[in-house]
C-alpha positions as CSV (number, residue, x, y, z in Angstrom):
1,M,-11.8,-26.7,8.1
2,K,-13.7,-24.2,6.2
3,R,-13.4,-22.5,2.9
4,R,-15.2,-19.4,1.6
5,D,-18.0,-19.7,-1.3
6,D,-17.2,-17.0,-3.5
7,K,-20.5,-16.5,-4.9
8,K,-22.5,-16.5,-1.6
9,G,-19.9,-14.7,0.4
10,R,-20.1,-17.3,3.1
11,L,-18.1,-19.8,4.9
12,C,-19.4,-23.3,4.4
13,S,-17.5,-26.2,6.4
14,I,-16.0,-29.1,4.6
15,S,-15.3,-32.2,6.7
16,I,-12.2,-34.3,6.1
17,P,-12.4,-38.0,5.9
18,S,-10.1,-39.2,9.4
19,K,-8.3,-41.5,6.7
20,L,-7.4,-38.8,4.3
21,D,-4.2,-37.0,4.5
22,P,-5.2,-33.3,4.7
23,I,-2.4,-32.3,2.2
24,P,-3.2,-33.9,-0.8
25,F,-7.0,-33.1,-0.2
26,V,-6.4,-29.4,-0.1
27,L,-4.6,-29.6,-2.9
28,K,-7.4,-30.9,-4.7
29,M,-9.7,-28.5,-3.4
30,V,-6.7,-25.2,-4.4
31,L,-6.6,-26.4,-7.7
32,A,-10.4,-26.9,-8.0
33,T,-10.8,-23.1,-6.7
34,A,-7.8,-21.6,-8.6
35,K,-9.3,-23.3,-11.8
36,F,-12.8,-21.2,-10.8
37,L,-11.1,-18.4,-10.3
38,N,-9.1,-18.3,-13.7
39,K,-5.6,-18.2,-11.7
40,T,-4.5,-21.9,-13.1
41,P,-0.8,-22.4,-13.6
42,Q,0.5,-22.1,-16.9
43,K,-0.7,-24.5,-19.7
44,K,2.0,-26.5,-20.0
45,H,2.1,-27.5,-16.3
46,L,-1.7,-28.1,-15.8
47,C,-1.7,-31.7,-17.0
48,R,1.5,-32.4,-15.0
49,E,-0.5,-30.8,-11.8
50,E,-3.7,-32.6,-12.5
51,R,-2.2,-36.4,-13.5
52,D,0.1,-36.1,-9.9
53,I,-3.0,-34.9,-7.6
54,N,-5.3,-37.0,-9.5
55,K,-3.1,-40.1,-8.5
56,Y,-4.1,-40.1,-4.9
57,D,-7.2,-41.9,-5.0
58,E,-9.2,-41.5,-1.2
59,K,-9.4,-45.1,-0.8
60,D,-5.8,-45.8,-1.0
61,T,-3.7,-43.6,1.9
62,S,-0.3,-45.6,1.1
63,P,2.6,-43.4,1.8
64,S,3.5,-43.9,-2.1
65,K,0.6,-42.3,-2.8
66,V,0.7,-39.4,-0.5
67,D,4.4,-38.9,-1.6
68,S,3.3,-38.7,-5.1
69,I,3.2,-34.8,-5.1
70,P,6.1,-33.2,-5.5
71,L,7.0,-30.5,-3.2
72,D,7.9,-27.9,-5.8
73,L,4.2,-28.6,-7.2
74,E,2.7,-27.9,-4.2
75,V,4.4,-24.6,-3.9
76,E,3.5,-23.8,-7.7
77,I,0.0,-24.2,-6.6
78,L,0.4,-22.2,-3.6
79,T,2.1,-19.2,-5.0
80,R,-1.5,-19.0,-7.2
81,L,-3.8,-18.5,-4.1
82,P,-5.2,-15.4,-2.7
83,A,-2.8,-13.9,0.5
84,K,-5.3,-14.7,2.6
85,S,-5.8,-18.2,2.0
86,L,-2.2,-18.7,2.6
87,I,-2.7,-17.5,5.9
88,K,-5.2,-20.0,6.9
89,F,-3.3,-22.7,4.9
90,Q,-0.4,-22.4,7.1
91,C,-2.7,-24.6,9.8
92,V,-2.7,-27.3,7.0
93,S,1.1,-28.9,7.8
94,K,4.4,-28.1,9.2
95,T,5.4,-28.2,5.3
96,W,3.2,-26.0,4.1
97,S,3.8,-23.2,7.3
98,S,7.5,-23.8,6.6
99,I,7.3,-23.0,2.7
100,I,4.8,-19.9,3.0
101,R,6.7,-18.4,5.9
102,S,10.3,-18.5,4.0
103,Q,11.5,-15.5,2.5
104,R,12.2,-17.1,-0.9
105,F,8.3,-17.8,-0.7
106,I,7.0,-14.2,-0.1
107,D,9.6,-12.8,-2.7
108,S,8.2,-15.2,-5.4
109,Y,4.6,-14.5,-4.0
110,Y,5.0,-10.7,-4.3
111,A,6.6,-11.1,-7.8
112,L,3.7,-13.0,-9.1
113,S,1.6,-10.4,-7.8
114,S,2.7,-7.6,-9.3
115,T,3.0,-8.8,-12.6
116,M,0.1,-11.8,-12.7
117,R,-2.6,-10.4,-10.1
118,S,-5.1,-7.8,-10.5
119,D,-4.2,-4.2,-10.1
120,R,-5.1,-3.0,-6.6
121,F,-5.7,-0.1,-4.6
122,I,-5.9,0.9,-1.1
123,I,-8.0,3.6,0.4
124,A,-7.7,4.1,4.0
125,F,-9.2,6.6,6.2
126,S,-10.2,7.3,10.2
127,N,-13.6,8.1,11.8
128,G,-12.2,11.8,12.6
129,E,-10.2,14.2,14.6
130,S,-14.0,14.7,16.3
131,A,-14.4,11.0,17.2
132,K,-14.4,9.9,20.6
133,R,-11.2,8.4,22.2
134,E,-12.6,5.2,22.4
135,D,-14.2,5.5,18.8
136,K,-10.9,6.0,16.8
137,R,-9.9,3.5,14.8
138,L,-8.4,3.4,11.2
139,F,-10.1,1.8,8.0
140,I,-8.3,0.1,5.2
141,F,-10.3,-1.0,2.3
142,S,-9.3,-2.3,-1.1
143,S,-10.7,-2.5,-4.7
144,S,-9.5,-3.7,-7.9
145,Y,-9.4,-1.9,-11.4
146,E,-9.8,-5.6,-13.3
147,G,-12.3,-5.6,-16.1
148,H,-13.0,-2.1,-14.7
149,E,-10.8,-0.3,-16.7
150,S,-13.7,2.0,-18.2
151,S,-16.3,1.7,-15.5
152,S,-17.9,4.3,-13.6
153,S,-18.1,2.5,-10.5
154,L,-16.0,0.6,-8.2
155,V,-16.8,-1.5,-5.3
156,T,-14.6,-1.7,-2.3
157,N,-13.9,-4.4,0.4
158,L,-13.1,-3.7,4.5
159,D,-9.6,-5.2,4.6
160,M,-9.0,-4.2,8.5
161,T,-9.7,-2.0,11.1
162,I,-7.4,-0.8,13.9
163,P,-8.3,0.6,17.3
164,S,-7.0,3.5,18.3
165,V,-5.4,5.0,15.4
166,T,-6.5,8.6,13.5
167,V,-4.8,9.9,10.5
168,I,-4.7,13.9,10.1
169,C,-4.2,16.4,7.3
170,F,-0.4,15.9,7.5
171,S,-0.2,11.8,8.2
172,T,1.2,9.4,5.8
173,C,-0.7,6.3,4.8
174,A,0.6,5.0,2.2
175,S,1.7,1.3,0.3
176,V,5.4,0.3,0.3
177,H,6.0,-3.0,-1.2
178,G,2.6,-4.1,0.1
179,L,2.7,-3.1,3.6
180,I,1.0,0.4,5.0
181,G,3.2,2.7,6.8
182,S,1.1,5.1,8.8
183,T,2.1,8.6,10.9
184,R,0.7,9.2,13.8
185,S,1.5,11.0,17.0
186,G,2.7,8.0,18.9
187,P,4.7,5.4,17.6
188,F,5.2,4.6,13.5
189,L,2.5,1.7,12.3
190,V,2.9,-0.9,9.7
191,C,0.1,-3.2,8.9
192,N,-0.5,-5.5,6.2
193,P,-4.4,-5.7,4.8
194,C,-3.6,-9.3,3.4
195,T,-2.7,-11.1,6.9
196,G,-4.2,-8.5,9.1
197,K,-1.0,-8.2,11.1
198,V,-0.3,-5.0,12.6
199,T,3.6,-3.9,13.9
200,M,4.3,-0.7,15.9
201,L,7.7,0.6,15.4
202,P,9.7,2.0,18.4
203,C,10.0,5.4,16.8
204,S,7.8,8.7,16.4
205,G,5.5,8.3,13.7
206,A,5.4,12.2,13.2
207,H,8.8,12.0,12.1
208,T,9.6,8.6,10.6
209,S,9.9,7.8,6.8
210,F,9.5,4.4,5.7
211,G,10.9,2.6,2.9
212,Y,11.9,-0.5,1.0
213,D,15.5,-1.4,-0.2
214,P,14.5,-3.7,-4.0
215,V,18.4,-4.9,-3.8
216,D,18.9,-6.4,-0.8
217,G,14.9,-7.2,0.1
218,Q,14.7,-4.8,3.2
219,F,12.1,-2.7,5.1
220,K,14.0,0.3,6.6
221,A,12.3,3.3,8.5
222,L,14.1,6.8,8.9
223,T,13.1,8.7,12.0
224,Q,14.4,12.2,12.8
225,V,15.5,12.6,16.2
226,S,16.9,15.9,17.0
227,P,13.9,17.8,18.0
228,Y,13.7,21.1,16.7
229,S,13.8,24.3,19.1
230,Y,14.2,28.1,19.2
231,Q,18.1,27.6,18.9
232,E,19.3,26.2,15.2
233,P,21.2,23.2,15.3
234,D,24.4,22.4,13.7
235,F,23.1,18.9,12.3
236,L,20.4,16.6,12.9
237,V,20.7,13.4,13.9
238,H,18.6,10.2,12.6
239,E,18.1,6.9,13.3
240,V,17.8,4.5,10.5
241,L,15.9,1.3,11.8
242,T,16.5,-2.0,9.4
243,L,13.6,-4.1,10.1
244,G,12.7,-7.9,9.2
245,G,13.2,-11.3,10.9
246,G,11.4,-10.1,14.2
247,E,11.8,-7.3,16.7
248,S,15.2,-8.9,18.2
249,S,16.7,-8.8,14.7
250,W,16.1,-5.0,14.1
251,I,19.3,-2.8,13.8
252,V,19.7,0.5,14.5
253,K,22.0,2.9,12.9
254,K,22.7,6.9,13.6
255,V,22.7,9.1,10.4
256,T,23.6,12.8,10.7
257,T,22.4,15.4,7.9
258,P,22.6,19.4,7.7
259,V,19.6,21.3,9.3
260,Y,16.7,21.1,7.1
261,Y,13.0,21.4,7.6
262,T,10.0,19.1,6.5
263,A,7.1,20.5,4.9
264,T,5.4,17.7,2.7
265,R,4.4,13.9,3.4
266,K,7.0,11.5,2.5
267,L,7.0,9.1,-0.8
268,C,9.1,6.1,-1.7
269,I,10.0,5.3,-4.9
270,N,12.4,2.3,-6.3
271,G,14.2,2.2,-2.9
272,F,14.5,5.7,-2.6
273,V,12.2,8.1,-0.2
274,Y,11.5,11.4,-0.8
275,F,10.0,14.3,0.9
276,G,10.2,18.2,0.6
277,A,11.7,20.5,2.7
278,W,13.5,24.0,3.2
279,T,17.0,24.1,3.8
280,P,18.8,25.9,5.9
281,R,16.3,28.5,7.2
282,S,12.7,27.9,7.3
283,R,10.3,28.8,4.2
284,I,13.8,29.7,2.3
285,D,15.5,27.4,-0.4
286,P,13.2,24.5,-1.5
287,V,14.6,21.0,-1.6
288,I,14.0,17.4,-2.3
289,V,15.6,15.1,0.6
290,C,16.2,12.4,-1.0
291,F,17.1,8.9,1.2
292,D,18.6,6.4,-0.5
293,V,17.1,3.1,1.4
294,R,19.8,0.6,0.6
295,Y,23.1,2.9,1.4
296,E,21.0,4.7,4.3
297,R,22.5,8.3,2.6
298,L,20.7,11.3,2.8
299,S,21.1,13.9,0.0
300,F,19.6,17.2,-1.2
301,I,18.1,17.9,-4.4
302,K,17.3,21.4,-5.5
303,A,13.7,22.0,-6.3
304,P,11.4,24.6,-8.2
305,M,9.7,27.2,-5.4
306,D,6.6,25.7,-6.6
307,V,7.0,22.4,-5.7
308,V,7.4,22.9,-1.7
309,C,4.4,24.9,-0.9
310,L,3.8,26.6,2.5
311,E,1.2,25.0,4.8
312,G,1.9,21.4,3.3
313,D,-0.1,22.0,-0.2
314,S,2.5,20.5,-2.1
315,I,1.2,16.7,-3.9
316,L,4.0,14.5,-4.5
317,I,3.6,11.3,-6.7
318,E,5.7,8.8,-8.2
319,Y,4.5,9.5,-12.7
320,K,6.0,6.7,-14.7
321,G,8.9,5.5,-12.3
322,K,10.0,9.0,-11.7
323,F,9.5,11.8,-8.9
324,A,7.3,14.5,-9.6
325,S,5.2,17.3,-8.2
326,I,1.6,18.6,-9.1
327,V,1.2,22.2,-8.8
328,R,-2.4,24.1,-8.6
329,H,-3.3,27.0,-6.4
330,P,-5.0,26.0,-3.3
331,Y,-7.2,28.4,-2.7
332,A,-8.7,28.9,-6.2
333,D,-10.7,26.8,-8.8
334,F,-9.4,23.7,-9.6
335,H,-9.4,23.5,-13.3
336,S,-5.9,23.4,-14.5
337,F,-2.3,22.1,-13.1
338,D,1.1,21.9,-13.8
339,L,3.0,18.7,-13.5
340,W,6.9,18.9,-12.3
341,I,8.9,16.0,-13.5
342,L,12.3,15.6,-12.0
343,E,14.1,14.3,-14.7
344,D,17.6,13.3,-13.3
345,V,18.3,13.2,-10.0
346,K,22.0,14.1,-10.0
347,T,21.8,17.2,-11.8
348,H,18.5,18.2,-10.5
349,D,16.7,18.7,-14.0
350,W,12.9,19.1,-14.0
351,S,11.0,19.5,-16.8
352,K,7.2,21.1,-16.3
353,Q,4.1,20.7,-18.2
354,T,0.7,22.5,-18.0
355,F,-2.7,20.8,-18.4
356,Q,-6.3,21.9,-18.9
357,L,-8.9,19.8,-16.9
358,P,-12.0,19.5,-19.1
359,F,-13.9,20.5,-16.0
360,S,-13.6,21.6,-12.5
361,L,-12.7,20.2,-9.5
362,G,-14.0,22.4,-7.2
363,L,-11.9,24.4,-4.3
364,G,-8.2,23.3,-5.3
365,T,-7.3,22.8,-1.4
366,K,-9.7,20.2,-1.3
367,M,-8.7,17.9,-3.8
368,T,-5.2,16.3,-4.3
369,S,-3.6,13.6,-6.2
370,P,-2.4,10.4,-5.1
371,G,-0.4,9.6,-8.3
372,I,-1.4,7.5,-11.4
373,N,-2.8,4.1,-12.4
374,K,-0.7,1.6,-14.6
375,A,-2.3,3.2,-17.9
376,G,-0.6,6.3,-16.8
377,E,-3.9,8.5,-15.8
378,I,-3.6,10.5,-13.4
379,I,-6.1,10.4,-10.2
380,F,-7.6,13.1,-8.2
381,A,-9.5,12.5,-5.2
382,P,-10.8,14.6,-2.5
383,K,-9.2,15.2,0.7
384,T,-11.9,13.7,3.3
385,L,-15.0,12.4,3.3
386,S,-18.1,14.8,2.9
387,R,-19.3,15.7,6.8
388,D,-22.7,13.7,5.6
389,V,-23.9,10.6,3.7
390,Q,-22.6,11.2,-0.1
391,P,-21.1,8.6,-2.4
392,F,-17.0,8.8,-3.1
393,Y,-15.9,10.0,-6.1
394,I,-12.3,9.8,-7.8
395,F,-11.1,11.3,-10.8
396,Y,-8.3,10.0,-13.9
397,Y,-7.0,12.5,-16.1
398,N,-5.8,10.8,-19.2
399,V,-3.0,13.2,-20.1
400,E,-2.7,12.4,-23.6
401,R,-6.7,12.1,-24.6
402,K,-7.1,15.3,-22.5
403,D,-10.2,13.9,-21.1
404,M,-11.2,12.9,-17.3
405,R,-13.8,10.4,-16.2
406,K,-15.5,9.9,-12.8
407,V,-15.7,6.8,-11.0
408,M,-17.8,6.3,-8.1
409,L,-16.3,3.9,-4.8
410,K,-19.0,1.9,-3.8
411,G,-18.6,1.4,0.1
412,I,-16.7,4.2,1.5
413,A,-18.9,5.3,4.3
414,D,-21.7,6.2,1.9
415,D,-24.9,4.5,4.1
416,E,-25.7,6.1,7.5
417,Q,-25.0,2.9,9.1
418,F,-21.6,2.5,8.7
419,R,-21.0,6.1,10.1
420,R,-23.4,5.7,13.0
421,R,-21.6,2.1,14.2
422,Y,-18.2,3.7,13.9
423,G,-18.7,7.3,15.1
424,L,-17.6,9.2,12.2
425,A,-17.4,13.1,12.7
426,G,-15.5,16.0,11.6
427,N,-13.1,15.5,8.9
428,C,-11.9,11.9,8.0
429,Y,-9.1,12.4,5.8
430,V,-8.7,9.9,3.2
431,H,-5.6,8.7,2.0
432,I,-5.0,6.6,-1.1
433,S,-2.6,3.8,-2.7
434,P,-3.3,3.6,-6.4
435,E,-0.8,0.9,-6.8
436,H,-1.1,-1.5,-4.1
437,V,0.7,-5.3,-4.5
438,E,-0.9,-8.0,-2.4
439,S,2.2,-9.4,-0.2
440,I,2.4,-12.0,2.8
441,A,5.2,-10.3,4.6
442,S,5.6,-9.1,7.8
443,L,8.4,-7.5,10.0
């Protein structure tokens, strides 16, 4: 088997003695690695873990020694490992494979990731609308905030590339409970950067919303199947696809709603998917469409005219657990913005705050906001990569101190070799998910 030498970024071989059971041997390696990475179990369990694992003597392979490691201890150690390591460790034994694939372990791993592991964010982009058909692909990078809260630069890592996928200006490519859902002209795509698994859903990407129900622990996709036509229909038909357990277990249900016209990207917050629309007529009567993922119901929330903008210039974000919108003049200098917050979903009550930026971010139409970080700073980022080789910067605005810092993301197509290798050309639209959580879930 192989392990990664984190200091040198290389893979080195480790041979397991033929008479040595691989499970306790790997457990020893795991605990040693966990110590090195400062991700050991809590101190009150540490002595027990070391005692149980050290009971296994490599010279004594009797069943009594092998069986001395409790199953709950194995599970505890596994939950402390990086997601990519867990995928490899499924090959160690049938027991480990069963543990890692179980829904209970998947849920526990996600819960631990969201509370104890370093804050991560995802940066996704494709190599441009002008790229050759055979060159088109989606790139998914990640980075961590840990230890860099005030840093002027962050290092990114390329997690995966997906061939034949392109995201454009109005596409959605967002993190939902550890999975990345991406709209495209063909089927809706869902991938897990940690496991590298990609799933194509049997629904149109351009008309699909991806959400997660935290109560029942289910991923669902909402697709509008009624086509738009010159003759206005009496209602719209949607399909709700409940995912999980493999394609043979997916469930489809039809839902109807009054007519509306989608105007913005989709955003999933705490079991609800939101997006801007007009109803009953296009570009008149702005609303926020709210899809309740658990109960599979759609409702309309009255919205200020500024929130649902023409030509997709709306910026929808999650702000401290609430749905919000950043409004700026798209074709003017970006030096101020309005923050609209949906305070009460039932009463359709909105609040508005206006902020002045300490310096201009350039033309408003070229900038967007993916949301906030855990510190409550609003993140601003360019919509596209630069046409030539330049560093990629994002900006953090602190609403309390009214200051803003500039951070360079190293590795985001900032060298000529990368651009030539993958044929980056034209507008390469960037999508950032500011609070991604590592998961080992699959559909």
